[in-house]
C-alpha positions in Angstrom: 0.0 -0.1 -0.1 1.7 3.3 -0.7 2.6 5.8 1.7 -0.2 8.1 2.4 2.0 11.0 1.6 2.3 9.8 -2.0 -1.7 9.8 -1.8 -1.4 13.6 -1.3 1.4 14.2 -3.9 -0.7 12.4 -6.6 -2.7 15.5 -6.6 -0.4 17.3 -8.6 -1.3 15.2 -11.5 -4.8 15.1 -11.6 -7.3 16.6 -14.5 -7.6 20.1 -14.4 -10.7 21.6 -13.0 -11.8 18.6 -10.9 -11.1 19.2 -7.1 -8.3 17.2 -5.4 -10.4 15.6 -2.7 -12.6 14.4 -5.6 -10.1 12.4 -7.2 -8.5 11.3 -3.5 -11.9 9.8 -2.8 -12.3 8.1 -6.2 -8.9 6.4 -5.6 -9.9 5.6 -2.1 -13.2 4.0 -3.3 -11.7 2.2 -6.2 -9.5 0.3 -3.6 -12.3 -0.8 -1.5 -14.7 -1.8 -4.6 -16.6 -4.4 -2.8 -17.7 -2.4 0.4 -18.4 0.7 -2.0 -20.7 -1.4 -4.4 -22.2 -2.3 -1.2 -22.6 1.2 0.0 -24.1 2.6 -3.2 -26.5 -0.2 -3.9 -27.8 0.2 -0.4 -28.4 4.1 -1.1 -29.9 3.4 -4.5 -32.4 1.0 -3.2 -33.5 3.6 -0.7 -33.4 6.3 -3.1 -35.2 4.2 -5.7 -38.1 3.4 -3.5 -38.4 6.9 -1.9 -38.5 8.4 -5.6 -40.9 5.9 -6.6 -42.9 6.5 -3.6 -42.7 10.6 -4.2 -44.1 10.0 -7.8 -47.2 8.3 -6.3 -47.7 10.9 -3.7 -47.4 13.6 -6.2 -49.8 11.9 -8.5 -52.4 11.1 -5.5 -51.9 15.1 -4.4 -51.5 17.1 -7.9 -53.0 14.9 -10.7 -55.6 16.9 -12.1 -57.4 13.7 -13.2 -58.3 15.2 -16.7 -60.3 18.1 -15.1 -59.4 21.7 -14.5 -59.7 22.7 -10.9 -60.5 19.1 -9.7 -61.0 19.7 -6.0 -63.9 21.9 -6.7 -65.6 19.1 -8.5 -67.4 17.2 -6.0 -69.8 14.2 -6.1 -73.2 14.6 -3.7 -74.5 11.2 -2.6 -76.6 9.9 -0.4 -75.1 7.4 2.6 -76.8 5.1 4.3 -75.6 2.2 7.2 -75.9 -1.4 6.0 -75.7 -4.0 8.4 -71.9 -5.3 9.0 -70.5 -2.6 6.7 -71.1 0.8 8.2 -72.2 3.7 6.4 -72.1 3.1 2.6 -72.2 5.5 -0.3 -75.2 5.0 -2.4 -76.8 6.6 -6.0 -79.2 8.9 -5.8 -82.8 9.1 -7.1 -84.0 11.7 -10.1 -86.4 13.8 -7.7 -83.6 14.1 -4.9 -81.3 15.5 -8.0 -84.0 18.0 -8.8 -84.4 18.8 -5.3 -80.4 19.7 -5.2 -80.2 21.4 -8.7 -83.1 23.8 -8.2 -82.6 24.9 -4.8 -78.8 24.9 -3.9 -76.8 28.2 -4.0 -73.2 27.0 -3.7 -72.6 25.5 -7.2 -72.2 26.8 -10.4 -73.5 23.7 -12.3 -75.0 20.6 -11.1 -75.3 17.2 -13.5 -76.9 13.7 -13.3 -75.1 10.9 -14.4 -76.1 7.0 -15.1 -73.7 4.6 -15.7 -74.5 1.5 -17.5 -73.4 -1.0 -20.2 -74.0 -0.8 -23.8 -73.6 -3.1 -26.3 -71.6 -2.0 -29.8 -72.2 -4.5 -32.6 -69.8 -4.7 -35.6 -71.4 -7.3 -38.0 -71.5 -10.6 -36.0 -69.0 -9.0 -33.3 -70.7 -7.7 -30.2 -68.8 -5.6 -27.6 -69.7 -4.4 -24.3 -68.7 -0.6 -23.4 -68.9 1.3 -20.2 -71.4 4.2 -20.8 -72.7 7.0 -19.0 -75.5 8.9 -19.6 -75.2 12.5 -18.6 -76.8 15.7 -18.6 -75.5 18.6 -20.6 -74.3 20.3 -17.5 -71.8 17.5 -17.1 -69.3 18.8 -19.5 -69.8 22.5 -18.0 -69.4 20.8 -14.5 -66.6 19.2 -15.6 -65.2 22.4 -17.8 -63.8 19.9 -20.2 -64.7 20.0 -24.1 -64.2 17.3 -26.7 -61.0 17.9 -28.8 -63.0 16.7 -31.9 -66.9 17.8 -32.8 -69.2 19.1 -30.0 -70.8 18.1 -26.5 -74.5 16.9 -25.8 -76.9 19.9 -25.6 -80.1 19.7 -23.6 -82.4 19.3 -26.5 -80.9 15.9 -26.9 -81.6 14.4 -23.3 -84.3 12.1 -22.5 -87.5 11.5 -22.9 -86.3 10.3 -26.4 -82.9 11.0 -26.2 -81.4 11.7 -29.2 -79.1 8.7 -30.8 -75.7 10.5 -30.5 -72.7 9.4 -28.5 -69.4 10.8 -27.6 -66.1 8.3 -27.3 -63.4 8.4 -25.1 -60.1 9.2 -26.3 -58.9 5.6 -25.4 -61.6 4.3 -27.5 -60.6 6.5 -30.3 -57.1 5.3 -30.4 -57.9 1.4 -29.8 -61.3 0.8 -31.9 -60.8 3.8 -34.6 -57.2 4.3 -35.0 -57.5 7.8 -33.8 -59.0 8.3 -37.3 -59.8 12.6 -37.0 -62.6 12.1 -39.5 -64.7 10.1 -36.9 -67.2 12.9 -35.9 -70.5 11.7 -37.8 -69.7 8.1 -38.3 -72.7 5.9 -37.5 -72.0 3.3 -35.2 -74.6 0.7 -33.8 -75.2 0.7 -30.0 -77.7 -1.7 -28.4 -79.1 -2.5 -31.7 -79.7 0.9 -32.7 -77.6 3.3 -35.5 -76.0 5.8 -33.2 -74.1 8.8 -34.6 -70.8 9.9 -32.8 -70.6 13.7 -32.4 -67.1 14.2 -30.6 -64.0 12.6 -29.0 -63.0 13.5 -25.4 -59.6 14.6 -24.0 -56.9 12.2 -23.2 -57.0 10.8 -19.6 -60.6 12.1 -19.3 -63.2 9.1 -18.1 -65.3 10.6 -15.3 -67.1 9.0 -14.0 -64.5 6.5 -14.0 -64.5 4.0 -16.0 -66.6 5.3 -19.1 -65.7 4.6 -22.7 -68.7 6.3 -24.1 -71.2 9.3 -22.9 -74.6 9.7 -24.4 -77.5 11.7 -23.7 -79.5 11.7 -20.1 -82.4 9.3 -19.7 -84.3 7.8 -17.3 -87.7 5.1 -17.7 -90.8 7.2 -16.7 -90.9 5.2 -13.5 -87.6 5.7 -12.2 -88.2 9.6 -12.8 -91.1 9.7 -10.7 -90.0 7.4 -7.8 -87.2 7.7 -5.0 -87.3 4.0 -3.5 -86.0 1.5 -5.9 -85.1 4.4 -8.1 -81.8 5.2 -6.9 -79.6 4.9 -10.1 -78.1 8.5 -10.4 -74.9 9.9 -9.5 -75.0 13.8 -9.0 -72.1 15.7 -9.6 -71.4 19.8 -9.2 -68.7 22.3 -9.4 -68.0 24.8 -6.4 -68.9 28.2 -7.7 -65.9 30.4 -8.0 -65.3 32.5 -4.8 -67.5 30.1 -2.9 -65.2 28.5 0.4 -65.5 24.5 0.6 -66.8 25.2 4.1 -69.8 26.8 2.8 -70.5 24.0 0.1 -70.1 21.5 2.6 -72.6 23.0 5.2 -75.2 23.2 2.3 -74.8 19.6 1.3 -75.4 18.8 5.2 -78.6 21.0 4.9 -79.6 18.6 2.1 -80.4 15.5 4.4 -82.9 18.0 6.4 -84.6 19.2 3.4 -84.9 16.0 1.6 -86.2 14.3 4.4 -89.0 17.1 4.5 -89.8 16.5 0.8 -90.3 12.6 1.4 -89.8 11.2 4.8 -90.5 7.7 4.0 -88.1 7.8 1.3 -85.2 9.9 2.4 -85.3 9.1 6.5 -82.8 6.5 6.3 -80.1 8.8 4.4 -77.9 11.5 5.0 -75.7 13.3 2.4 -72.1 13.8 2.0 -69.8 15.7 -0.5 -66.6 14.3 -1.7 -64.0 15.8 -4.4 -63.1 13.9 -7.4 -59.9 13.0 -5.8 -61.8 11.6 -2.3 -64.1 9.8 -4.5 -61.1 7.9 -6.4 -59.2 7.3 -2.8 -61.8 4.8 -0.9 -58.7 3.4 1.2 -55.9 4.4 -1.3 -54.7 7.1 1.1 -53.7 5.3 3.9 -51.8 2.7 1.7 -50.0 6.2 -0.2 -49.2 7.3 3.5 -47.9 3.9 4.3 -45.6 3.5 1.1 -44.2 7.0 1.8 -43.5 6.4 5.6 -41.9 2.9 4.9 -39.7 4.5 2.2 -38.7 7.3 4.8 -37.6 4.6 6.8 -35.1 3.0 4.6 -33.7 6.3 3.8 -33.0 7.1 7.6 -31.7 3.6 7.8 -29.5 3.9 4.6 -28.0 7.3 5.9 -27.2 5.8 9.5 -25.6 2.8 7.2 -23.6 5.4 5.4 -22.6 7.7 8.3 -21.1 4.6 10.2 -19.2 3.7 7.1 -17.9 7.0 6.6 -16.7 7.3 10.4 -15.2 3.8 9.7 -13.4 5.0 6.8 -12.1 8.2 8.7 -10.2 6.1 10.6 -8.4 4.2 7.9 -7.4 7.7 6.3 -6.9 9.2 9.7 -3.0 9.5 8.7 -3.8 10.8 5.1 -5.9 13.4 6.6 -3.1 14.3 9.6 -0.7 14.6 6.8 -3.0 17.0 4.6 -3.4 19.0 8.2 0.6 19.1 8.2 0.9 20.4 4.8 -1.4 23.4 5.8 -4.4 22.0 4.2 -6.9 22.5 7.2 -10.0 21.7 8.6 -12.0 22.7 5.6 -10.0 20.4 3.3 -10.5 17.3 5.5 -14.1 17.9 5.6 -14.0 18.3 1.7 -12.3 15.3 1.6 -15.2 13.6 3.7 -17.7 15.3 2.2 -16.4 14.1 -1.2 -16.7 10.5 -0.5 -20.3 10.8 0.7 -21.4 12.7 -2.5 -19.6 10.3 -4.5 -21.7 7.3 -2.9 -25.1 9.1 -2.6 -24.8 10.6 -6.3 -24.0 7.3 -7.7 -26.9 5.8 -5.7 -29.3 8.5 -7.0 -28.4 7.6 -10.6 -29.1 3.8 -9.8 -31.9 4.7 -7.7 -33.7 6.9 -10.6 -33.5 4.0 -13.0 -34.7 1.5 -10.1 -37.6 3.9 -9.4 -39.0 3.6 -13.1 -38.4 -0.3 -13.2 -40.8 -0.1 -9.7 -43.2 2.2 -11.3 -43.4 -0.1 -14.6 -43.5 -3.3 -12.3 -46.6 -1.6 -10.3 -48.5 -0.8 -13.3 -48.3 -4.7 -14.3 -49.8 -5.4 -10.7 -53.6 -5.5 -9.8 -53.6 -3.0 -7.3 -57.3 -2.2 -7.4 -59.2 0.7 -9.1 -58.2 3.1 -6.5 -54.5 2.7 -5.9 -53.8 1.5 -9.5 -55.6 4.7 -11.1 -52.9 6.9 -9.4 -49.8 4.7 -9.9 -51.0 4.9 -13.6 -50.4 8.8 -13.3 -47.2 8.7 -11.6 -44.0 9.6 -13.5 -40.5 10.4 -12.3 -40.7 13.8 -13.9 -38.7 16.6 -13.4 -40.3 17.9 -10.3 -39.9 14.5 -8.5 -36.1 14.5 -9.4 -35.3 17.6 -8.4 -37.1 16.9 -5.0 -35.3 13.3 -5.0 -32.4 15.2 -6.0 -32.8 17.6 -2.9 -33.2 14.5 -0.6 -30.0 12.9 -2.0 -28.1 15.9 -1.5 -29.2 16.9 2.0 -28.4 12.9 3.2 -24.6 13.6 1.4 -24.1 16.5 3.7 -25.2 15.0 6.6 -23.5 12.0 6.0 -20.2 13.7 5.2 -20.3 16.8 8.1 -21.0 14.1 11.0 -17.5 12.1 10.7 -15.8 15.2 9.9 -17.5 16.8 13.2 -16.9 13.8 15.5 -13.0 13.8 14.3 -12.6 17.8 14.4 -10.7 17.8 17.6 -8.2 15.4 16.3 -4.4 15.5 18.0 -2.1 15.6 14.9 1.1 14.3 17.0 -1.2 11.5 17.9 -2.6 10.6 14.7 1.4 10.8 12.9 2.3 8.4 15.6 -0.1 5.8 14.9 -0.2 3.0 12.3 -3.0 1.5 10.5 -3.1 -1.4 13.0 -3.0 0.0 16.0 -4.6 3.5 15.4 -8.0 4.1 17.5 -10.9 6.5 16.9 -11.6 9.5 18.7 -14.5 8.8 21.3 -16.6 11.0 19.5 -16.2 9.0 16.6 -16.8 5.7 18.7 -19.7 7.1 20.4 -21.3 8.2 16.9 -20.7 4.8 15.4 -22.6 3.0 18.4 -25.1 5.3 18.3 -26.1 4.4 14.6 -25.9 0.6 15.5 -28.3 1.4 18.1 -30.7 3.4 15.8 -30.7 0.8 12.8 -31.6 -1.8 15.4 -34.4 0.3 16.9 -35.8 1.3 13.6 -35.3 -2.5 12.0 -37.4 -3.7 15.1 -40.4 -1.1 14.6 -40.4 -1.7 10.7 -40.2 -5.3 11.3 -42.8 -5.6 14.1 -45.3 -3.6 11.6 -44.6 -5.9 8.9 -45.0 -9.0 10.9 -48.6 -7.8 12.4 -49.9 -6.8 9.1 -48.7 -9.9 7.3 -50.4 -11.9 10.5 -53.3 -9.9 9.7 -53.5 -10.6 5.9 -53.1 -14.5 7.0 -56.1 -14.1 9.1 -57.9 -12.2 6.6 -57.2 -14.5 3.9 -58.0 -17.9 6.2 -61.8 -16.6 7.0 -64.7 -18.6 5.7 -66.2 -16.4 2.9 -69.4 -18.9 3.0 -68.9 -20.1 -0.8 -66.4 -22.1 -3.1 -64.6 -20.0 -5.5 -62.8 -22.6 -7.0 -63.4 -23.2 -10.9 -66.0 -20.8 -10.7 -66.3 -17.8 -13.5 -68.6 -14.9 -13.9 -69.9 -12.5 -16.4 -72.7 -9.8 -16.1 -75.5 -8.8 -18.4 -77.3 -5.7 -18.0 -81.1 -6.1 -19.4 -82.0 -2.8 -21.1 -85.4 -1.0 -20.2 -86.1 -0.7 -23.8 -86.4 -4.3 -24.5 -86.8 -6.0 -20.9 -89.1 -3.4 -18.9 -91.2 -6.3 -17.7 -91.1 -9.2 -15.5 -92.5 -11.2 -18.2 -89.5 -10.3 -20.5 -86.7 -10.5 -18.0 -87.7 -14.2 -16.8 -88.2 -15.2 -20.2 -84.5 -14.1 -21.2 -83.2 -15.6 -18.1 -84.9 -19.1 -19.1 -83.4 -18.5 -22.6 -80.1 -17.8 -21.4 -80.0 -20.8 -18.9 -81.1 -23.3 -21.8 -78.3 -22.0 -23.7 -75.8 -22.4 -20.9 -76.9 -26.0 -20.1 -76.0 -26.6 -24.1 -72.3 -25.1 -23.8 -70.2 -28.2 -23.4 -67.4 -26.0 -21.7 -69.9 -25.6 -18.8 -70.6 -28.1 -16.1 -73.1 -26.0 -14.1 -74.8 -22.6 -14.1 -76.9 -20.2 -12.3 -78.4 -16.7 -12.1 -78.0 -13.6 -9.4 -78.8 -10.3 -9.3 -75.4 -9.6 -7.3 -72.5 -11.7 -6.4 -71.0 -11.8 -2.8 -67.9 -9.7 -4.4 -67.4 -7.8 -7.2 -71.0 -6.4 -7.5 -72.6 -3.7 -5.7 -74.1 -4.9 -2.8 -78.0 -3.9 -2.5 -80.0 -3.7 0.7 -83.7 -3.9 1.2 -86.0 -3.2 3.9 -88.2 -5.7 5.7 -90.3 -6.1 8.3 -90.2 -9.1 10.7 -93.8 -9.8 12.4 -93.3 -11.0 16.3 -94.9 -13.9 17.7 -98.4 -13.0 17.1 -97.9 -12.0 13.4 -98.2 -8.1 14.2 -96.1 -6.1 12.6 -94.4 -3.1 14.6 -91.7 -1.0 14.6 -89.2 0.2 11.8 -88.2 -2.1 9.3 -84.6 -3.7 9.0 -82.2 -3.3 6.4 -81.2 -6.7 4.8 -78.7 -7.8 1.9 -81.0 -8.7 -1.1 -80.3 -10.8 -3.7 -82.4 -12.6 -6.6 -81.1 -15.9 -7.6 -82.0 -19.2 -9.8 -82.7 -22.1 -8.0 -79.1 -23.6 -8.9 -77.3 -20.7 -7.2 -76.6 -22.1 -3.8 -75.2 -25.4 -5.2 -73.1 -24.2 -7.8 -71.6 -21.6 -5.0 -70.6 -24.4 -2.8 -73.3 -23.2 -0.3 -74.8 -25.2 2.5 -78.7 -25.6 2.7 -79.1 -25.6 6.6 -82.7 -26.2 6.8 -85.8 -26.4 4.5 -85.6 -26.6 0.8 -84.3 -24.8 -1.9 -86.1 -23.3 -4.7 -87.4 -24.8 -7.6 -89.1 -24.0 -11.0 -92.4 -24.0 -9.2 -91.7 -21.0 -7.4 -92.8 -18.6 -10.2 -94.8 -15.3 -10.2 -97.9 -17.8 -10.1 -96.6 -19.6 -6.8 -97.4 -18.3 -3.0 -94.3 -15.8 -2.5 -91.2 -17.7 -0.9 -87.8 -16.8 0.6 -84.6 -18.4 2.1 -82.9 -16.7 4.7 -79.3 -16.6 5.7 -78.3 -18.2 9.1 -77.1 -15.0 10.6 -80.5 -13.5 10.0 -82.4 -16.8 11.6 -80.4 -16.5 14.4 -81.1 -12.9 15.2 -84.9 -13.0 14.6 -85.5 -16.5 15.9 -82.9 -18.0 18.1 -84.7 -20.6 19.8 -87.4 -21.4 17.1 -87.7 -23.1 13.9 -87.5 -20.3 11.1 -89.4 -22.4 8.5 -92.7 -21.3 8.1 -91.8 -18.0 9.5 -92.7 -14.4 7.8 -91.2 -11.8 6.4 -92.7 -8.6 4.8 -91.1 -6.6 2.6 -91.4 -2.5 2.9 -93.3 -0.4 0.3 -91.6 2.7 -0.8 -93.5 4.8 1.3 -91.9 2.4 4.4 -95.0 0.7 5.0 -95.8 -3.1 4.6 -96.5 -4.5 1.5 -99.7 -6.6 1.4 -98.6 -9.9 0.9 -95.8 -11.2 3.3 -92.9 -14.1 2.1 -92.9 -17.4 3.6 -89.4 -18.7 4.8 -88.8 -22.0 3.0 -85.0 -22.4 4.1 -82.0 -21.3 5.5 -78.5 -21.1 3.5 -75.1 -20.9 5.3 -73.6 -17.5 5.6 -72.0 -15.3 3.1 -69.3 -12.6 3.8 -71.7 -10.1 2.0 -70.1 -7.2 3.9 -66.5 -7.8 3.5 -63.9 -10.3 5.6 -63.7 -7.4 8.4 -67.7 -7.4 9.0 -69.9 -9.7 10.5 -71.9 -12.2 8.4 -74.6 -10.7 6.4 -78.2 -10.8 6.8 -79.5 -11.8 3.9 -82.7 -12.5 1.9 -82.5 -14.6 -1.1 -85.6 -14.2 -3.5 -86.5 -16.5 -6.5 -85.5 -14.6 -9.7 -88.8 -16.4 -11.2 -91.0 -14.3 -8.6 -88.6 -11.0 -8.7 -86.9 -10.1 -11.3 -84.4 -7.4 -12.0 -82.5 -5.4 -15.0 -79.0 -6.6 -13.6 -77.8 -10.5 -13.9 -74.9 -12.2 -12.8 -74.0 -15.4 -14.3 -72.2 -18.2 -12.5 -70.6 -21.0 -14.3 -68.4 -24.1 -13.3 -66.1 -24.7 -16.0 -65.1 -28.1 -16.9 -61.8 -27.3 -18.4 -60.1 -24.4 -19.4 -61.3 -21.0 -18.2 -60.7 -19.5 -21.8 -63.4 -22.3 -23.5 -65.8 -21.5 -20.4 -65.5 -17.7 -21.1 -66.1 -18.3 -24.8 -69.1 -20.5 -23.6 -70.6 -17.6 -21.9 -70.4 -15.2 -24.4 -71.8 -17.5 -26.9 -74.8 -18.3 -24.5 -75.6 -14.7 -23.8 -75.4 -13.9 -27.8 -78.0 -16.9 -28.5 -80.5 -15.9 -26.2 -80.5 -12.4 -27.5 -78.1 -11.1 -30.2 -78.4 -7.9 -28.9 -76.5 -8.2 -25.6 -73.3 -8.8 -24.5 -71.6 -10.0 -21.2 -68.9 -7.9 -19.3 -67.3 -8.3 -16.6 -65.9 -11.6 -16.8 -63.8 -12.9 -14.5 -63.0 -15.8 -12.2 -64.6 -15.8 -8.8 -61.1 -16.2 -7.5 -59.9 -13.3 -9.1 -62.7 -11.2 -7.5 -61.8 -12.7 -4.4 -58.3 -11.6 -4.6 -59.2 -8.1 -5.8 -61.4 -7.2 -2.7 -58.1 -8.2 -1.0 -55.9 -6.3 -3.4 -55.2 -3.5 -0.9 -54.5 -5.2 2.5 -52.5 -7.8 0.4 -50.4 -4.8 -1.1 -49.8 -3.1 2.5 -48.5 -6.9 3.7 -46.4 -7.2 1.0 -44.7 -4.0 0.9 -44.4 -3.5 4.6 -42.4 -7.0 4.4 -40.4 -6.3 1.6 -39.5 -2.7 3.4 -38.9 -4.9 6.5 -36.4 -7.2 4.5 -34.4 -4.4 3.2 -34.3 -2.6 6.7 -32.9 -5.5 8.3 -30.3 -6.0 5.7 -29.4 -2.5 6.1 -29.0 -2.6 9.5 -26.9 -6.0 9.2 -24.8 -4.2 7.1 -24.4 -1.2 9.2 -23.8 -3.6 12.5 -21.1 -6.0 10.4 -19.0 -2.9 9.2 -19.2 -1.3 13.2 -18.3 -4.6 14.4 -15.3 -5.3 11.8 -14.1 -1.8 12.8 -14.5 -2.0 16.6 -12.4 -5.3 16.4 -9.7 -3.6 14.1 -9.5 -0.9 16.9 -9.3 -3.5 19.7 -6.8 -5.9 17.7 -3.6 -5.1 19.7 -5.8 -5.2 23.1 -7.2 -8.7 22.0 -3.9 -9.6 21.2 -2.5 -8.8 24.3 -5.3 -11.0 26.1 -4.2 -14.1 24.3 -0.5 -13.6 25.5 -1.9 -13.5 29.0 -3.6 -16.4 28.9 -7.3 -15.7 27.3 -8.4 -18.4 24.7 -10.3 -17.8 21.5 -13.5 -18.5 23.2 -12.7 -15.8 25.5 -12.3 -13.3 22.7 -15.5 -14.2 21.0 -17.4 -14.0 24.2 -16.1 -10.6 24.6 -17.1 -9.2 21.0 -20.4 -11.0 21.4 -20.9 -8.8 24.4 -20.0 -5.7 22.9 -22.6 -6.7 20.0 -25.0 -7.2 22.8 -24.2 -3.8 24.4 -25.0 -2.1 21.1 -28.2 -3.9 20.0 -30.0 -4.5 23.3 -30.6 -0.9 23.8 -31.6 -0.8 20.1 -34.1 -3.4 20.6 -35.3 -1.9 23.6 -35.8 1.7 22.2 -37.4 0.0 19.2 -40.2 -2.1 21.3 -41.0 1.2 23.0 -41.4 3.1 19.4 -43.3 -0.1 18.1 -45.7 0.2 21.1 -46.1 3.7 20.7 -47.2 3.6 16.9 -49.5 0.5 17.1 -52.4 2.7 17.1 -51.3 3.8 13.5 -51.4 0.0 12.6 -55.3 -0.4 13.9 -57.4 0.1 10.7 -54.8 -2.2 8.6 -54.8 -4.9 10.8 -57.6 -7.4 11.4 -57.6 -10.6 14.4 -54.1 -9.8 15.9 -53.4 -7.0 18.6 -51.1 -4.4 17.4 -49.4 -4.3 20.4 -49.2 -8.5 20.2 -46.4 -9.3 22.9 -45.7 -12.5 20.9 -44.9 -10.6 17.9 -42.6 -8.0 19.7 -40.9 -11.0 21.7 -40.1 -12.7 18.1 -39.2 -9.8 16.5 -36.9 -8.6 19.1 -35.2 -12.3 19.1 -34.8 -12.1 15.5 -33.2 -8.8 15.4 -30.8 -9.8 17.9 -29.9 -13.0 16.0 -29.6 -10.9 13.0 -27.2 -8.7 14.7 -25.0 -11.5 16.0 -25.0 -13.2 12.4 -23.8 -9.8 11.2 -20.9 -10.1 13.9 -19.8 -13.5 13.3 -16.9 -12.5 10.8 -15.6 -10.2 13.2 -15.9 -12.7 16.0 -14.0 -15.6 13.8 -11.3 -12.6 13.0 -10.9 -12.0 16.6 -10.6 -15.7 17.2 -7.7 -16.3 14.7 -5.9 -13.4 15.8 -2.0 -14.4 15.8 -0.7 -12.6 19.2 3.0 -12.4 18.0 1.7 -10.4 14.6 -0.9 -8.5 16.7 1.5 -6.7 19.3 4.9 -6.3 17.1 
């Protein structure tokens, strides 16, 4: 190894314009390629994850979502409490929309929307499109105009809406090859010729997701009713100059006004106002905050590790820096030397980390993150602003990491430094304290992150193991919406259902099949009010809100449900037969806990909240389904035979004989056979819908576990580096112990004791931190106490074992010391 003075003299031949300290630091790092590479990759991982998280957070906070001033565009919606689910946001009725539109004072524009599916026919090919019927005021509410053509006008709204359509930018590109002559082209929608009048801007798909927009229309019955007619969304723009708080207060007043206008229909509802961003949130906000917090934890661990490394390198360059001082360089030059090392490592980590961030975002876009978080991830890009913020963070880290080692060594005594050799030199007391503090902090932060990851992972395991009440294996689903124009009566809907089931039965790729109005996952859950008569048959009190599902007779068997009592529906339970229902076990246990529920009566409430004249007889009890989600109590559900009570929405459930591709084709073929004008949408495996319902909990668990693994690895590297340096510092002392009779095991015990002195305080601090932060995890966990003593104990032991493993090379080095070489 060249004499330290030669390291200084080489600066005379360095390239012009490049600081001497930078060249010296490059040469120093070149001689320690392995350690320097680990340091760079550690910093790259932390900075890369942080940059990707910043990009997602920026999209979350500042994305326009294709709308000018998106935080002034709001969704006004009624809220109602559902059993086992708490407050649920509902669509509203047209009459309520008119009350809001005509009586409000805080909004410049108010619009009504109705989302539905339409069928686009091209010859023999039928394709489903996500469609939204909108009032003409929708476009002024959003302040968005078509990039080609024009918007919908008031005169084109229903009744008898004009056959015109606006298409999304994505559909224009994918289906029409961005043809600029598309305006005026006629396509077939739901069997009727429809003229394309415009193309909407790129990135605009509200109410998300939407492929096409058509003039607003509702059947006459839904225009005149409230109960049973809640099908529309209401959007409004807060008027310029009106504070958001004023608009919130006015929306709260809608609750009282609507109760007064229609007490029976509106008494269970209250109104809430959400911005477009808040509407898209639905659980994504907490996950985004979690991502950013975990990324920040990695940055802290990385900087602690780098500071420890630079302190150790400062010791190794002790003589070089002392010679610089002797030649008149001054403390400022030494500080620049240490800063140069830090800047080189952090700068290289920043470059690699930027590439890593791009890869992480590209990977995240391929994952099924759910519609909420997936939207913001799709909008996230590593643009100039994100790079500048990340660069600022990297620069601050480099300054901190370079300044601290210089600060603790600023009182180095030159004569002591010049007398020492590489083998026998020791740190200053301040440097040793700083190194040890870094290990303590790394251990404590590792305990906090690892405890959180373990608790959330156990929670997800508990969540996944909850019986959901049905068998999702090999089940496939699809959805059909029956348009009012063709299927506005019960008889027509039942005839279509019968034809569809016959067609499904002829498909060789389908083993079994059934129909339902809504699935337990993947569909909007609907509730309906029922009265439960007392033992004397009297109806008193308020109606109860139960989950409500229309089913074909085969549905329980196809879904793998268990009939606990009574009988299933049959083909004889049609509109000419007595009205019957099957109830869930949860409902039966609540209302008839010590009685046989078979033969009991339930009475559906009318739109006015009074009992309907004809009751339903309970003929069976089915096992519970988790209608309200895995964290809710089992749903109290009423099942009605579709032959007696039909609806416009049908979900198809089939059991595939072979591959899923053949079964999906069979479903589409059966729908086309029943009615060539209709198409099937939302085809998926039932298992994928269950997974989608768990998407955010699964993502949180996976991310936290990845962060925890990275955290303990960084902490392990830090412990390894510090213990390696401490053994080197004590090499002469340990060798003298061997001379005076100590054995290798004694030295190993001494080193392990040093590890314990550093790690145990860190673990204790980490346990306190994990205990104090447990409340932040309560909304993320299921079936486990965030302060679980078992988890905290296991994590503590794990971190201690990791520290021991990280120190193992230092222990082996101490045991192999040669007393003669070390004391010479």
